[in-house]
N, C-alpha and C positions, 0 to 999 in steps of 0.2 A: 411503362413496359413496351418494348418494341414488338410490333406485329411481324409475324413471319412474312417474308417476301414471296410472292407467287410467281411462278414461271409464266411469263407473258406469252409464251408460245403455245400454251395449253388453254383449254376451256375450263373455267371453274366448274367443279363437279355439280353444283346446283343448276347449271345451264345444260349440261350434257343430257341428251335424250329429250329435251323440250322441243316440241315441234316448231314453235315460233322461232327459236334460236337456230335450229337446223335449216329452216326455210330461208331465214335471213342470210345465213352463211352460203347456202346454195345460190341465192340471188346474187350475192357479191361475186361468186365464182362465175356464174353465167353472164353477168354484166361485164366482168373483166374480159371474158372470152369474146363477147360481142364487140366490145370496144377495140380489142386487139385485132380481131378479124376484119372489122371495117377499116381500121387504121391501115392494115396491110393490104387489103384487097378492095376497099370501097372507093378508091379514087376521090376521097374527100366527102363521100356520102356516109351517112350514119344510119343506125337502125330505124330512126323515125322517118327518114326518107324512104326506106324500104317499106315501112308500114303504110305510108301514104300511097306509094306506087302500087302496092298489093291491093289496097282498098279500092283504088280507082280501076285497076284491071279487073277485079272481081265484081264490084258493085256498079261500075259505070260512072259517068260524069256526076259530079256532086258539087254543091256549094262549099266554100271554104269552111263555113261554120258547121255544116253537116259533117265534113271530113274530121274536124276537130272532135265533135261529139262521138262519132263512130269509132275513131281510132284512139280516143282518150289522150289526145295531144292538146295542150293549151293553145287557145286561139292565136295568140301572138307568135307562138312557136310554129304553128301551121303556116301562118303568113310568111315567116322567114324561110321555112323549109321549102315552101312552094316557090318562093322567089329564086332560091338556089336551083330547084328542079327546072323551073322555067328557063333560067339562064343557060341551062345545059340542053334545052329543047326536049326534056323528058316529059313535060306536061305543058298544056296550053291553058290559059285562063281567058275567058270571054265574058262579056256582060250578059247577064240573064235578061232576056227581052221582056220578061214579066216584072222584074224587079231591077231597075237600072243600077241600084247600088250594090247588088249582089253579083259576085263573080262565080262562074261555073268553071270547074276544073276538069280537064280531060287528059287522060294519058295519051301520049303520042306513040307511034310505032317505035321510035328510038327508046321511049320509056319502057315499053313492053320488053324490048331486047335487053335493056339494062337490068330490068327486074329479073329476067331469066338468068342473067349472069350473077346477080346478087343471091338468087335462090341457091346457087352452088356454094357461095360463101356461107350462107345460113346453114345449108346441109352439113358442111364441114364443121361448123361450130357446134351443131347439134351432136354430131358424131363424137367430137372431143368431150363435150359436156357429159354425155351419157356413156362414155367409154367404160367406166367401172361396172356397168350393169350388163347383164345378159339380155338377149332380145326379149325374152319373156318378162324380165324385170323392167325393161324399158316400157313395154306396153302397159304393165301394171302401174308404173310410176306416172305415166302420162294420164292414165285413167283416174288415178287418185288425185293428182294435182288438178285435173280438170274439174273434178267434183268440188274441191275446195274453192276454186275460182268461180264455178257456177253458183255456189252457195251465196255469194255476195250480190248476185243479180236479182 
């Protein structure tokens, strides 16, 4: 007996309304918007570069390992991203005088300037992502998602 074909453009009814499904779909949309925004306006930088610059600007100089832990970026990816940022003079790496094998990373004035430019890119992406919501719904959405994220800590 042939099974009826499902419309691949729709969500199966048993998935509709399930929080995990909806969050995964929202993640795909937000990830796509971030990718497109950085592709268009990032000049070769990506969201993980932004995350590293933001961490350095807010928390100050840090070791590469510490940056990886604090930003939840894999250690090898941190190294590659910092190499890219350093080649653009957005960060500087120096040897930690207390631990010769450790590198301390510092954001440069050019890095702070680029971070401010990328803030505008991120702001535009946030606006596009949240466009279907009213200002009150946006605040509520951020509060609820923050609670879900905080629950894993």
